[in-house]
N, C-alpha and C positions, 0 to 999 in steps of 0.2 A: 857775396853771397858765396857759402860751401861748395865746393865739386858736385858732392852727394845731393843739396837742391836743388842746383842746376842740371843736375842729371835727371830727378824727380820731375823738372816741371818739363824739360827735352820730352822724356816719356809720355808725358800728361798731353802733350801737345800733339804728339804722332801718333796716341790714341783719338785725339779729338777729328782728326784730320780724314783715318781711316773709319771714323763712326762715321762722317760723314759723306764717305764716297759711294758711288754710284756703283752697282752693279759692273758696268764695264770698266774702273778703274781697280775693284780688287782683285787680285789673282790669284791664280789657283792653278792646278794641274791637270781637270779634268778638259775632255773634249767636250764641247757643246754641242757641237756643229752639226750632228744627223736631225733627219728630222723635218725638214724647213718645207713650206708648202709648196707643194706640187711634185715632191720626191719619194721613193718609194716607202711602203707601208712598213713598219718595224712590227711584230711580232712576239710576243712573248711567252714561255710555255713552264709548267715546273712550279714546285710547292711557295717557292718563294715570293712566286706575281702576288697571292692574295696580302704578304705583307708589305708589299709596296706603297709608300706613298701614293693618295690618289691621282694627283699631279703626275706621278712617275707612271702609271701605270695606263694611267685613261688616255692620254695625251702621246700624239707620234713624238714631239718632241722628247719629252719624259722617257717612252719607252727607249728610242734612240740614246741617250744619255746611257743606261742600264745598261745597253749590251755593247756599248761600245768602251764601256768603262769599267765595268763588272763581271760580266758573263767571258768567265777565265778560258772556258773550253767552246767559245766562239759558236755556241751550237743555239742558242735563241733560248734555251732551260737554264731558269735560274732559279739557284737551291735557297734557302732562306738565310742562309750566309750571308751569300752574294746580295741580295734584295736586303737585309740590315746595313750590311755596307755603302750601300746605293743611297739608301737613305739615311745615314751619316752625315754623309758629303754631301747631299743635296740641302738638310738642314744647316748643314754648319757655312753654306753660300745664303739660302734664303730665308733662314729665320723664321719668323712669324707671318711672313708674307707669301708663303710658299703657293697660292692661290692667286696672286698678282704676282710669281715672278716673270722675269723679261729675259726672255731664251735668247732676242736677239741681239741685247747687249753685251750677252755672254760668248757668243758666237763668234769666237777666233780662230776655229778650229783649220778653215778652209781657206786657200792660198791658192791663186790662180797661177796655171804654169804657164810655163813660156810660148807655148804653140796655142791653137784654139781651145777655147773650152779654160777647164781647170781642172785641179786635183786634188785632193783632200790631204796634207801633209801628215795633221795628227795620224789618220788611218794608216799609211805609209811606214808612220814610226813606228805604229804596231805590231807592223811585221819582225822587227828587232832584226834588222838587216845583219850580216858580218860582212865585214873586209875578207873576202879571199884572194888570189893572183887573178883572178879571171874578173873581181868588181864586187858589187853590191851585192849578197846573195841571202838569201830567204830560205828558208827552211817547212814545208806541210807533212806533216804528218800523217800516213795514212790511212788512219780513224779520222779525221777531218774530212777526208778527200773522200775516200774508198771503202765499200763491204770487203773484210776479208778476201785474198785471193783473188779479186774483181778487180775491171781497170775501168768499170762504171762509174762516174763520180755520182757523188751524192748532190741532193739539189742544193741542201747547205754552202758546199763547195762554190757552188755560183757566189753566193754572196760572200765567202771569204775571198774571191776573186777578184771583185769589183773594183776595191779602191788601184789594186794594182793594172788593172784595165784605165782609170780616168787618168792614171800618172803615162803610161804607156800612149794615149791617143793624144796627150799634153806632149809630151815630149817624143815627135815623130824619130830623131835619130836615134835613139836609143834601142840598142839589138836586144836581144834576150835568149840565155843558155836554159833549157830545162832539160833534168837529168834526173831519169828516176833510178830508186833504188831499192832493194829486198832485204829479207834478214835471207839465213844460210837452209833455210829449210825447201827442202825441192830440189830437183834435179837444176846442173848450173843451167841446162836448156831452156827451162823451165822460167829461173828466175831471170834469164837476160830477157825471154820475152815478156815479162809481166812487165819489168823494168821499163823494158822499150812501150809498152802499149799505154801504160801509166803515164809516160810522160806524154805521148801522144795526145793520151786523154785531156791533159790539161793546155796543150797548144791548141787543141781542137775548141776550148770551150774560150779561150783568148780569140781566138779567129772569131770567133761565134757573135763576141761581144765588141767587134770591130776595130782587131788589130792585125795587120797585114800580117799573112803567111811569111811572105820571103823574112821577115825578121829575125826569124827564132829558129835557133840550132838545138836538136832535139836529139837526146841520146839516152839510151839505157845500160847501166853499168853494172846491173844484176847482184848478188850479193859482192861486188869487188866492194872496196873502201867505205866499213863500217864504222861506225863512229863510238860503236858501244860493243861490247859483249854477247854476244849469239847464245851464250849459256846461259839466260835468264829472259823469260818475256819482258821485263822492263828494255832491255837492251834489247831485245827484237824488235820491241815495237819501232825504238828508237832508228833502228837499221831502216824499216818500212818509209820510205819518206820520199819525195819529190825536192828537189833543189831549183828555184828558180834567180838565174844572174844577171842583172842589168849586167852588161858587159862593160869595163871600164869605168865604170861609175864609183862612185864614194858613199860607201857606207854610212859615214857621218853626216850626208850632207841632208839625211830626214830628221 
């Protein structure tokens, strides 16, 4: 038997195996874990909602799949492009059996933490932690958390923080640094005060959701330590942020 023929037979065997594989066997990169029975209701808005397959817009599991994987701004507003991307991904897995899709068989995103309860590993990964000298650090931009020049959290900011709360409640030994930053507009005193109040607002929200106050170190650095130039609107936007660091933790563990 020639090498080419052996290769063709091998490929055909693999294709046959994959064709017979159930949903739980096939590997993909999507988070299917949200919207389980008894969990919070996921809601979608925007022009993309009407474009979504019925299985993605009508059921809580489908809406969670869209929000967790394709809502790039994390605001619940789905564009047509985001909806089309969600449809393509879902169709590639479900095929013609979309109405009989087995969500539970796909649900591998949730992993129990070492403490009481559990935490969502995929949602923590979605924060895109980076390694700093203090630990694993995530950045939350102003437009996700606050109105301009305000320290009052948007309602959607609470949802953004929920996976972090789940992790912290499941890992009670982890301490947290919360540091607020601003752009260079305004006086030094105003920017320092605003950065402190914003960091404190994030801490208060985490405490309200069940994380002990004593675990936090809260600071405001004002306009110090910019990550981009304050000479452009985009640069100023990047500088208006709150950084949350899991002290002593590795970013590559998520």
